[in-house]
Structure formats: C-alpha cells, structure tokens
N, CA, C, O and the ligand as a Tripos MOL2 file, in Angstrom:
@<TRIPOS>MOLECULE
protein
  253   251    64     0     0
PROTEIN
NO_CHARGES

@<TRIPOS>ATOM
      1 N           0.8140   -1.1870    0.0270 N.3       1 MET1
      2 CA         -0.0430   -0.0160   -0.0150 C.3       1 MET1
      3 C           0.8740    1.2250   -0.0410 C.2       1 MET1
      4 O           1.8730    1.2950    0.6750 O.2       1 MET1
      5 N           0.5070    2.1800   -0.8730 N.am      2 THR2
      6 CA          1.3490    3.4010   -0.8720 C.3       2 THR2
      7 C           0.5400    4.5520   -0.1480 C.2       2 THR2
      8 O          -0.5720    4.9510   -0.4940 O.2       2 THR2
      9 N           1.2860    5.0130    0.9120 N.am      3 ARG3
     10 CA          0.6290    6.0970    1.6230 C.3       3 ARG3
     11 C           0.8380    7.4360    0.8150 C.2       3 ARG3
     12 O           1.7690    7.5820    0.0240 O.2       3 ARG3
     13 N          -0.0620    8.3520    1.0700 N.am      4 LYS4
     14 CA         -0.0670    9.6840    0.4710 C.3       4 LYS4
     15 C           0.4160   10.6430    1.4090 C.2       4 LYS4
     16 O           0.2500   10.4600    2.6150 O.2       4 LYS4
     17 N           1.0470   11.7300    0.9260 N.am      5 ILE5
     18 CA          1.5260   12.8240    1.7970 C.3       5 ILE5
     19 C           0.8900   14.1310    1.3400 C.2       5 ILE5
     20 O           0.8490   14.4370    0.1480 O.2       5 ILE5
     21 N           0.4040   14.8810    2.2910 N.am      6 ALA6
     22 CA          0.0250   16.2820    2.0790 C.3       6 ALA6
     23 C           1.0680   17.1420    2.7660 C.2       6 ALA6
     24 O           1.1800   17.0610    3.9890 O.2       6 ALA6
     25 N           1.8310   17.9540    2.0700 N.am      7 ASP7
     26 CA          2.8550   18.7580    2.6120 C.3       7 ASP7
     27 C           2.4330   20.2040    2.5650 C.2       7 ASP7
     28 O           2.3450   20.8200    1.5030 O.2       7 ASP7
     29 N           2.1800   20.7170    3.7250 N.am      8 CYS8
     30 CA          1.6080   22.1050    3.8470 C.3       8 CYS8
     31 C           2.5410   23.1220    3.2850 C.2       8 CYS8
     32 O           2.0900   24.2010    2.9000 O.2       8 CYS8
     33 N           3.7980   22.8510    3.2140 N.am      9 ARG9
     34 CA          4.7520   23.8130    2.6690 C.3       9 ARG9
     35 C           4.6030   23.9900    1.1870 C.2       9 ARG9
     36 O           5.1920   24.9160    0.6280 O.2       9 ARG9
     37 N           3.8230   23.1260    0.5010 N.am     10 LYS10
     38 CA          3.5940   23.2210   -0.8490 C.3      10 LYS10
     39 C           2.3620   24.1110   -1.1870 C.2      10 LYS10
     40 O           2.1310   24.4790   -2.3390 O.2      10 LYS10
     41 N           1.6300   24.4170   -0.1830 N.am     11 TYR11
     42 CA          0.4610   25.2580   -0.4690 C.3      11 TYR11
     43 C           0.8390   26.6870   -0.1850 C.2      11 TYR11
     44 O           1.6470   26.9610    0.7010 O.2      11 TYR11
     45 N           0.2750   27.5720   -0.9120 N.am     12 PRO12
     46 CA          0.5920   29.0000   -0.8270 C.3      12 PRO12
     47 C           0.0040   29.4680    0.6320 C.2      12 PRO12
     48 O          -1.1890   29.3610    0.9200 O.2      12 PRO12
     49 N           0.8640   29.9280    1.3920 N.am     13 SER13
     50 CA          0.5140   30.2970    2.7250 C.3      13 SER13
     51 C           1.3820   31.4100    3.2130 C.2      13 SER13
     52 O           2.5460   31.4700    2.8180 O.2      13 SER13
     53 N           0.9110   32.2750    4.0240 N.am     14 GLU14
     54 CA          1.7000   33.2990    4.6990 C.3      14 GLU14
     55 C           2.2170   32.8520    5.9980 C.2      14 GLU14
     56 O           2.8430   33.6730    6.6680 O.2      14 GLU14
     57 N           2.0430   31.6790    6.4390 N.am     15 MET15
     58 CA          2.3060   31.1930    7.7620 C.3      15 MET15
     59 C           3.5550   30.3820    7.8750 C.2      15 MET15
     60 O           4.0330   30.0950    8.9720 O.2      15 MET15
     61 N           4.0920   30.0050    6.7170 N.am     16 ASN16
     62 CA          5.2750   29.1060    6.7570 C.3      16 ASN16
     63 C           4.9720   27.8100    7.5870 C.2      16 ASN16
     64 O           5.7430   27.3430    8.4260 O.2      16 ASN16
     65 N           3.8460   27.3300    7.2720 N.am     17 CYS17
     66 CA          3.4780   26.1340    7.9720 C.3      17 CYS17
     67 C           4.2540   24.9560    7.5210 C.2      17 CYS17
     68 O           4.4640   24.8140    6.3160 O.2      17 CYS17
     69 N           4.7230   24.0500    8.4320 N.am     18 SER18
     70 CA          5.6550   23.0290    7.9900 C.3      18 SER18
     71 C           4.9410   21.6390    8.1990 C.2      18 SER18
     72 O           5.6230   20.6160    8.1440 O.2      18 SER18
     73 N           3.7470   21.5840    8.4080 N.am     19 LEU19
     74 CA          3.0450   20.3800    8.6220 C.3      19 LEU19
     75 C           3.0290   19.4430    7.5030 C.2      19 LEU19
     76 O           2.8420   19.8900    6.3710 O.2      19 LEU19
     77 N           3.2150   18.1100    7.7030 N.am     20 THR20
     78 CA          3.0240   17.1030    6.6930 C.3      20 THR20
     79 C           2.1810   16.1120    7.3720 C.2      20 THR20
     80 O           2.3180   15.7800    8.5500 O.2      20 THR20
     81 N           1.2220   15.6190    6.4820 N.am     21 ILE21
     82 CA          0.2890   14.5360    6.9040 C.3      21 ILE21
     83 C           0.4120   13.3560    6.0020 C.2      21 ILE21
     84 O           0.3770   13.4750    4.7770 O.2      21 ILE21
     85 N           0.5540   12.2350    6.6070 N.am     22 SER22
     86 CA          0.6270   10.9890    5.6130 C.3      22 SER22
     87 C          -0.2230    9.9640    6.1610 C.2      22 SER22
     88 O          -0.4480    9.8520    7.3660 O.2      22 SER22
     89 N          -0.7100    9.1910    5.2350 N.am     23 GLY23
     90 CA         -1.6840    8.1100    5.4640 C.3      23 GLY23
     91 C          -2.3960    7.6860    4.2570 C.2      23 GLY23
     92 O          -1.9910    8.0570    3.1550 O.2      23 GLY23
     93 N          -3.4980    6.8850    4.3900 N.am     24 GLU24
     94 CA         -4.2160    6.6110    3.2310 C.3      24 GLU24
     95 C          -4.9630    7.7990    2.5950 C.2      24 GLU24
     96 O          -5.3650    8.7180    3.3080 O.2      24 GLU24
     97 N          -5.1550    7.7910    1.2460 N.am     25 GLU25
     98 CA         -5.5370    8.9840    0.7120 C.3      25 GLU25
     99 C          -6.7830    9.5950    1.2630 C.2      25 GLU25
    100 O          -6.8320   10.8220    1.3410 O.2      25 GLU25
    101 N          -7.7710    8.8840    1.6430 N.am     26 ASP26
    102 CA         -8.9970    9.4430    2.1860 C.3      26 ASP26
    103 C          -8.6850   10.1110    3.5590 C.2      26 ASP26
    104 O          -9.2040   11.1850    3.8620 O.2      26 ASP26
    105 N          -7.8240    9.4510    4.3800 N.am     27 GLU27
    106 CA         -7.4860    9.9410    5.6570 C.3      27 GLU27
    107 C          -6.7720   11.3380    5.4260 C.2      27 GLU27
    108 O          -7.0840   12.3210    6.0970 O.2      27 GLU27
    109 N          -5.9150   11.3700    4.5630 N.am     28 VAL28
    110 CA         -5.0180   12.5370    4.4120 C.3      28 VAL28
    111 C          -5.9130   13.6930    3.8970 C.2      28 VAL28
    112 O          -5.8210   14.8220    4.3780 O.2      28 VAL28
    113 N          -6.7420   13.3940    2.9500 N.am     29 VAL29
    114 CA         -7.6270   14.4250    2.4430 C.3      29 VAL29
    115 C          -8.4780   15.0250    3.5410 C.2      29 VAL29
    116 O          -8.6280   16.2410    3.6530 O.2      29 VAL29
    117 N          -9.0300   14.1330    4.3460 N.am     30 ARG30
    118 CA         -9.9020   14.6810    5.4740 C.3      30 ARG30
    119 C          -9.0990   15.4300    6.4820 C.2      30 ARG30
    120 O          -9.5270   16.5000    6.9140 O.2      30 ARG30
    121 N          -7.9120   14.9150    6.9010 N.am     31 ALA31
    122 CA         -7.1740   15.6210    7.8970 C.3      31 ALA31
    123 C          -6.4700   16.8520    7.4230 C.2      31 ALA31
    124 O          -6.2690   17.7810    8.2050 O.2      31 ALA31
    125 N          -6.0530   16.9030    6.0640 N.am     32 ALA32
    126 CA         -5.4600   18.1520    5.5540 C.3      32 ALA32
    127 C          -6.5290   19.1680    5.3070 C.2      32 ALA32
    128 O          -6.2730   20.3640    5.4480 O.2      32 ALA32
    129 N          -7.7230   18.7500    4.9430 N.am     33 SER33
    130 CA         -8.8410   19.7120    4.8230 C.3      33 SER33
    131 C          -9.2510   20.2880    6.1580 C.2      33 SER33
    132 O          -9.4800   21.4940    6.2600 O.2      33 SER33
    133 N          -9.3480   19.4750    7.1710 N.am     34 GLU34
    134 CA         -9.6130   20.0220    8.4800 C.3      34 GLU34
    135 C          -8.5430   21.0170    8.9890 C.2      34 GLU34
    136 O          -8.8410   22.0440    9.5990 O.2      34 GLU34
    137 N          -7.3280   20.6580    8.7100 N.am     35 HIS35
    138 CA         -6.1070   21.5020    8.9930 C.3      35 HIS35
    139 C          -6.2560   22.9220    8.2930 C.2      35 HIS35
    140 O          -6.1120   23.9930    8.8810 O.2      35 HIS35
    141 N          -6.5480   22.7780    7.0300 N.am     36 ALA36
    142 CA         -6.7130   24.0490    6.1970 C.3      36 ALA36
    143 C          -7.7890   24.9430    6.7160 C.2      36 ALA36
    144 O          -7.6460   26.1650    6.7100 O.2      36 ALA36
    145 N          -8.9040   24.3350    7.1810 N.am     37 VAL37
    146 CA         -9.9540   25.1420    7.7310 C.3      37 VAL37
    147 C          -9.5790   25.6510    9.0490 C.2      37 VAL37
    148 O          -9.7410   26.8510    9.2720 O.2      37 VAL37
    149 N          -9.0720   24.8440    9.9960 N.am     38 SER38
    150 CA         -8.9380   25.2830   11.3690 C.3      38 SER38
    151 C          -7.6840   26.1960   11.4790 C.2      38 SER38
    152 O          -7.6930   27.1190   12.2930 O.2      38 SER38
    153 N          -6.6260   25.9720   10.7010 N.am     39 VAL39
    154 CA         -5.3720   26.7340   10.8600 C.3      39 VAL39
    155 C          -5.2700   27.9160    9.7940 C.2      39 VAL39
    156 O          -4.7990   29.0160   10.0850 O.2      39 VAL39
    157 N          -5.7130   27.6120    8.6440 N.am     40 HIS40
    158 CA         -5.5340   28.5400    7.6340 C.3      40 HIS40
    159 C          -6.7270   29.3130    7.1390 C.2      40 HIS40
    160 O          -6.6540   30.1070    6.2010 O.2      40 HIS40
    161 N          -7.8090   29.0540    7.7970 N.am     41 GLY41
    162 CA         -9.0350   29.8330    7.6090 C.3      41 GLY41
    163 C          -9.7520   29.5670    6.3140 C.2      41 GLY41
    164 O         -10.6440   30.3170    5.9170 O.2      41 GLY41
    165 N          -9.3560   28.4820    5.6480 N.am     42 HIS42
    166 CA        -10.1110   28.2010    4.4200 C.3      42 HIS42
    167 C         -11.5670   27.7510    4.7670 C.2      42 HIS42
    168 O         -11.8790   27.3530    5.8890 O.2      42 HIS42
    169 N         -12.3980   27.8420    3.7560 N.am     43 GLU43
    170 CA        -13.7870   27.1840    3.9220 C.3      43 GLU43
    171 C         -13.8030   25.7950    3.4690 C.2      43 GLU43
    172 O         -13.3170   25.4690    2.3860 O.2      43 GLU43
    173 N         -14.3480   24.9760    4.2680 N.am     44 ASP44
    174 CA        -14.5090   23.5520    3.8150 C.3      44 ASP44
    175 C         -15.4650   23.4290    2.7530 C.2      44 ASP44
    176 O         -16.5710   23.9660    2.8240 O.2      44 ASP44
    177 N         -15.0670   22.7100    1.7200 N.am     45 SER45
    178 CA        -15.9150   22.6600    0.5440 C.3      45 SER45
    179 C         -15.4120   21.5640   -0.3170 C.2      45 SER45
    180 O         -14.2580   21.1640   -0.1630 O.2      45 SER45
    181 N         -16.1930   21.0490   -1.2110 N.am     46 PRO46
    182 CA        -15.6360   19.9120   -2.1600 C.3      46 PRO46
    183 C         -14.5890   20.5100   -3.0310 C.2      46 PRO46
    184 O         -13.7520   19.7330   -3.4910 O.2      46 PRO46
    185 N         -14.5090   21.7650   -3.3270 N.am     47 GLU47
    186 CA        -13.4820   22.3740   -4.0500 C.3      47 GLU47
    187 C         -12.1250   22.2170   -3.3130 C.2      47 GLU47
    188 O         -11.1150   21.8080   -3.8860 O.2      47 GLU47
    189 N         -12.1730   22.5930   -1.9180 N.am     48 LEU48
    190 CA        -10.9860   22.5150   -1.1240 C.3      48 LEU48
    191 C         -10.5060   21.1050   -1.1210 C.2      48 LEU48
    192 O          -9.3070   20.8750   -1.2820 O.2      48 LEU48
    193 N         -11.3930   20.1260   -0.9430 N.am     49 ARG49
    194 CA        -10.9400   18.7800   -0.8530 C.3      49 ARG49
    195 C         -10.3030   18.2490   -2.1160 C.2      49 ARG49
    196 O          -9.3410   17.4810   -2.0920 O.2      49 ARG49
    197 N         -10.9040   18.7100   -3.2650 N.am     50 SER50
    198 CA        -10.2870   18.2930   -4.5260 C.3      50 SER50
    199 C          -8.9690   18.9370   -4.7620 C.2      50 SER50
    200 O          -8.0760   18.3320   -5.3550 O.2      50 SER50
    201 N          -8.8190   20.1740   -4.3060 N.am     51 GLN51
    202 CA         -7.4280   20.7280   -4.3510 C.3      51 GLN51
    203 C          -6.3940   19.9640   -3.5370 C.2      51 GLN51
    204 O          -5.2800   19.6720   -3.9720 O.2      51 GLN51
    205 N          -6.8550   19.6550   -2.2990 N.am     52 VAL52
    206 CA         -6.0100   18.8900   -1.5020 C.3      52 VAL52
    207 C          -5.6100   17.5810   -2.0820 C.2      52 VAL52
    208 O          -4.4540   17.1580   -2.0560 O.2      52 VAL52
    209 N          -6.6700   16.9340   -2.6300 N.am     53 ARG53
    210 CA         -6.3380   15.6180   -3.2770 C.3      53 ARG53
    211 C          -5.4340   15.7610   -4.4030 C.2      53 ARG53
    212 O          -4.5360   14.9350   -4.5680 O.2      53 ARG53
    213 N          -5.5970   16.7510   -5.1970 N.am     54 ALA54
    214 CA         -4.7150   16.9710   -6.4030 C.3      54 ALA54
    215 C          -3.3510   17.1790   -5.9940 C.2      54 ALA54
    216 O          -2.4530   16.8460   -6.7670 O.2      54 ALA54
    217 N          -3.0590   17.7350   -4.7730 N.am     55 ALA55
    218 CA         -1.6370   18.1030   -4.4580 C.3      55 ALA55
    219 C          -1.0180   16.9450   -3.6890 C.2      55 ALA55
    220 O           0.1400   17.1080   -3.3060 O.2      55 ALA55
    221 N          -1.6320   15.7940   -3.4090 N.am     56 LEU56
    222 CA         -1.0510   14.7060   -2.7100 C.3      56 LEU56
    223 C           0.1340   14.0640   -3.4770 C.2      56 LEU56
    224 O           0.1400   14.0040   -4.7070 O.2      56 LEU56
    225 N           1.0950   13.6060   -2.7310 N.am     57 GLU57
    226 CA          2.2330   12.9270   -3.3360 C.3      57 GLU57
    227 C           2.3430   11.5990   -2.7570 C.2      57 GLU57
    228 O           1.8980   11.3970   -1.6270 O.2      57 GLU57
    229 N           2.9360   10.6130   -3.4780 N.am     58 ASP58
    230 CA          3.2720    9.3950   -2.9020 C.3      58 ASP58
    231 C           4.3260    9.3590   -1.9280 C.2      58 ASP58
    232 O           5.3720    9.9680   -2.1510 O.2      58 ASP58
    233 N           4.1490    8.6820   -0.8300 N.am     59 GLU59
    234 CA          5.2260    8.6130    0.1260 C.3      59 GLU59
    235 C           6.4100    7.8080   -0.3920 C.2      59 GLU59
    236 O           6.2490    6.6860   -0.8740 O.2      59 GLU59
    237 N           7.5540    8.3690   -0.2910 N.am     60 ARG60
    238 CA          8.6810    7.5060   -0.7270 C.3      60 ARG60
    239 C           9.1330    6.5840    0.3550 C.2      60 ARG60
    240 O           9.4930    7.0550    1.4340 O.2      60 ARG60
    241 N           9.1360    5.3370    0.1420 N.am     61 VAL61
    242 CA          9.3700    4.3200    1.1920 C.3      61 VAL61
    243 C          10.8590    4.0260    1.1170 C.2      61 VAL61
    244 O          11.3260    3.6300    0.0490 O.2      61 VAL61
    245 N          11.6140    4.1900    2.1540 N.am     62 SER62
    246 CA         12.9450    3.7380    2.1250 C.3      62 SER62
    247 C          13.0060    2.2450    2.7460 C.2      62 SER62
    248 O          12.4900    1.9100    3.8120 O.2      62 SER62
    249 N          13.6430    1.5240    1.9810 N.am     63 VAL63
    250 CA         13.6880    0.0590    2.4680 C.3      63 VAL63
    251 C          15.0470   -0.1760    3.1730 C.2      63 VAL63
    252 O          15.3140   -1.2810    3.6470 O.2      63 VAL63
    253 ZN         -0.7150   24.3490    7.4220 Zn       64 ZN64
@<TRIPOS>BOND
     1     1     2 1
     2     2     3 1
     3     3     4 2
     4     3     5 am
     5     5     6 1
     6     6     7 1
     7     7     8 2
     8     7     9 am
     9     9    10 1
    10    10    11 1
    11    11    12 2
    12    11    13 am
    13    13    14 1
    14    14    15 1
    15    15    16 2
    16    15    17 am
    17    17    18 1
    18    18    19 1
    19    19    20 2
    20    19    21 am
    21    21    22 1
    22    22    23 1
    23    23    24 2
    24    23    25 am
    25    25    26 1
    26    26    27 1
    27    27    28 2
    28    27    29 am
    29    29    30 1
    30    30    31 1
    31    31    32 2
    32    31    33 am
    33    33    34 1
    34    34    35 1
    35    35    36 2
    36    35    37 am
    37    37    38 1
    38    38    39 1
    39    39    40 2
    40    39    41 am
    41    41    42 1
    42    42    43 1
    43    43    44 2
    44    43    45 am
    45    45    46 1
    46    46    47 1
    47    47    48 2
    48    47    49 am
    49    49    50 1
    50    50    51 1
    51    51    52 2
    52    51    53 am
    53    53    54 1
    54    54    55 1
    55    55    56 2
    56    55    57 am
    57    57    58 1
    58    58    59 1
    59    59    60 2
    60    59    61 am
    61    61    62 1
    62    62    63 1
    63    63    64 2
    64    63    65 am
    65    65    66 1
    66    66    67 1
    67    67    68 2
    68    67    69 am
    69    69    70 1
    70    70    71 1
    71    71    72 2
    72    71    73 am
    73    73    74 1
    74    74    75 1
    75    75    76 2
    76    75    77 am
    77    77    78 1
    78    78    79 1
    79    79    80 2
    80    79    81 am
    81    81    82 1
    82    82    83 1
    83    83    84 2
    84    83    85 am
    85    85    86 1
    86    86    87 1
    87    87    88 2
    88    87    89 am
    89    89    90 1
    90    90    91 1
    91    91    92 2
    92    91    93 am
    93    93    94 1
    94    94    95 1
    95    95    96 2
    96    95    97 am
    97    97    98 1
    98    98    99 1
    99    99   100 2
   100    99   101 am
   101   101   102 1
   102   102   103 1
   103   103   104 2
   104   103   105 am
   105   105   106 1
   106   106   107 1
   107   107   108 2
   108   107   109 am
   109   109   110 1
   110   110   111 1
   111   111   112 2
   112   111   113 am
   113   113   114 1
   114   114   115 1
   115   115   116 2
   116   115   117 am
   117   117   118 1
   118   118   119 1
   119   119   120 2
   120   119   121 am
   121   121   122 1
   122   122   123 1
   123   123   124 2
   124   123   125 am
   125   125   126 1
   126   126   127 1
   127   127   128 2
   128   127   129 am
   129   129   130 1
   130   130   131 1
   131   131   132 2
   132   131   133 am
   133   133   134 1
   134   134   135 1
   135   135   136 2
   136   135   137 am
   137   137   138 1
   138   138   139 1
   139   139   140 2
   140   139   141 am
   141   141   142 1
   142   142   143 1
   143   143   144 2
   144   143   145 am
   145   145   146 1
   146   146   147 1
   147   147   148 2
   148   147   149 am
   149   149   150 1
   150   150   151 1
   151   151   152 2
   152   151   153 am
   153   153   154 1
   154   154   155 1
   155   155   156 2
   156   155   157 am
   157   157   158 1
   158   158   159 1
   159   159   160 2
   160   159   161 am
   161   161   162 1
   162   162   163 1
   163   163   164 2
   164   163   165 am
   165   165   166 1
   166   166   167 1
   167   167   168 2
   168   167   169 am
   169   169   170 1
   170   170   171 1
   171   171   172 2
   172   171   173 am
   173   173   174 1
   174   174   175 1
   175   175   176 2
   176   175   177 am
   177   177   178 1
   178   178   179 1
   179   179   180 2
   180   179   181 am
   181   181   182 1
   182   182   183 1
   183   183   184 2
   184   183   185 am
   185   185   186 1
   186   186   187 1
   187   187   188 2
   188   187   189 am
   189   189   190 1
   190   190   191 1
   191   191   192 2
   192   191   193 am
   193   193   194 1
   194   194   195 1
   195   195   196 2
   196   195   197 am
   197   197   198 1
   198   198   199 1
   199   199   200 2
   200   199   201 am
   201   201   202 1
   202   202   203 1
   203   203   204 2
   204   203   205 am
   205   205   206 1
   206   206   207 1
   207   207   208 2
   208   207   209 am
   209   209   210 1
   210   210   211 1
   211   211   212 2
   212   211   213 am
   213   213   214 1
   214   214   215 1
   215   215   216 2
   216   215   217 am
   217   217   218 1
   218   218   219 1
   219   219   220 2
   220   219   221 am
   221   221   222 1
   222   222   223 1
   223   223   224 2
   224   223   225 am
   225   225   226 1
   226   226   227 1
   227   227   228 2
   228   227   229 am
   229   229   230 1
   230   230   231 1
   231   231   232 2
   232   231   233 am
   233   233   234 1
   234   234   235 1
   235   235   236 2
   236   235   237 am
   237   237   238 1
   238   238   239 1
   239   239   240 2
   240   239   241 am
   241   241   242 1
   242   242   243 1
   243   243   244 2
   244   243   245 am
   245   245   246 1
   246   246   247 1
   247   247   248 2
   248   247   249 am
   249   249   250 1
   250   250   251 1
   251   251   252 2
@<TRIPOS>SUBSTRUCTURE
     1 MET1         2 RESIDUE 1 A MET
     2 THR2         6 RESIDUE 1 A THR
     3 ARG3        10 RESIDUE 1 A ARG
     4 LYS4        14 RESIDUE 1 A LYS
     5 ILE5        18 RESIDUE 1 A ILE
     6 ALA6        22 RESIDUE 1 A ALA
     7 ASP7        26 RESIDUE 1 A ASP
     8 CYS8        30 RESIDUE 1 A CYS
     9 ARG9        34 RESIDUE 1 A ARG
    10 LYS10       38 RESIDUE 1 A LYS
    11 TYR11       42 RESIDUE 1 A TYR
    12 PRO12       46 RESIDUE 1 A PRO
    13 SER13       50 RESIDUE 1 A SER
    14 GLU14       54 RESIDUE 1 A GLU
    15 MET15       58 RESIDUE 1 A MET
    16 ASN16       62 RESIDUE 1 A ASN
    17 CYS17       66 RESIDUE 1 A CYS
    18 SER18       70 RESIDUE 1 A SER
    19 LEU19       74 RESIDUE 1 A LEU
    20 THR20       78 RESIDUE 1 A THR
    21 ILE21       82 RESIDUE 1 A ILE
    22 SER22       86 RESIDUE 1 A SER
    23 GLY23       90 RESIDUE 1 A GLY
    24 GLU24       94 RESIDUE 1 A GLU
    25 GLU25       98 RESIDUE 1 A GLU
    26 ASP26      102 RESIDUE 1 A ASP
    27 GLU27      106 RESIDUE 1 A GLU
    28 VAL28      110 RESIDUE 1 A VAL
    29 VAL29      114 RESIDUE 1 A VAL
    30 ARG30      118 RESIDUE 1 A ARG
    31 ALA31      122 RESIDUE 1 A ALA
    32 ALA32      126 RESIDUE 1 A ALA
    33 SER33      130 RESIDUE 1 A SER
    34 GLU34      134 RESIDUE 1 A GLU
    35 HIS35      138 RESIDUE 1 A HIS
    36 ALA36      142 RESIDUE 1 A ALA
    37 VAL37      146 RESIDUE 1 A VAL
    38 SER38      150 RESIDUE 1 A SER
    39 VAL39      154 RESIDUE 1 A VAL
    40 HIS40      158 RESIDUE 1 A HIS
    41 GLY41      162 RESIDUE 1 A GLY
    42 HIS42      166 RESIDUE 1 A HIS
    43 GLU43      170 RESIDUE 1 A GLU
    44 ASP44      174 RESIDUE 1 A ASP
    45 SER45      178 RESIDUE 1 A SER
    46 PRO46      182 RESIDUE 1 A PRO
    47 GLU47      186 RESIDUE 1 A GLU
    48 LEU48      190 RESIDUE 1 A LEU
    49 ARG49      194 RESIDUE 1 A ARG
    50 SER50      198 RESIDUE 1 A SER
    51 GLN51      202 RESIDUE 1 A GLN
    52 VAL52      206 RESIDUE 1 A VAL
    53 ARG53      210 RESIDUE 1 A ARG
    54 ALA54      214 RESIDUE 1 A ALA
    55 ALA55      218 RESIDUE 1 A ALA
    56 LEU56      222 RESIDUE 1 A LEU
    57 GLU57      226 RESIDUE 1 A GLU
    58 ASP58      230 RESIDUE 1 A ASP
    59 GLU59      234 RESIDUE 1 A GLU
    60 ARG60      238 RESIDUE 1 A ARG
    61 VAL61      242 RESIDUE 1 A VAL
    62 SER62      246 RESIDUE 1 A SER
    63 VAL63      250 RESIDUE 1 A VAL
    64 ZN64       253 GROUP 0 **** ****
C-alpha cells in the first residue's frame, strides 16, 4: 500500500506552516482539509478537498 503525503509547505500560505500529513488517501484528504480550515482559515468545501487531493504525493518508502 502506498501512503499519500500532504505537505503544507507546498500550499501557498503566509504562515510558513511545515506540517506534513501522511496516511491513506481518504484519511489525508480529510485531515488536511480540516487543518486548512482550522489553521489557515479556508472554507471547507468539495473544491478545497479536490485541491488537497490533487496536491497529494506518494510517500517515498525507504527500504
Ligand atoms: Zn498548514
């Protein structure tokens, strides 16, 4: 299973937020959307979630 990463440093922000969230895609989308709402003042919406989902990256697994 490949985990996904949402890296807050990749989102435009004036806060220099360094949070990264990793996990299964649906978990990351939910957690990152909640983070964007609570910390960055975004409005929760299907558009926000699709933006979050589009910005996810595959976690690089080191063996
Ligand atoms: Zn953030």
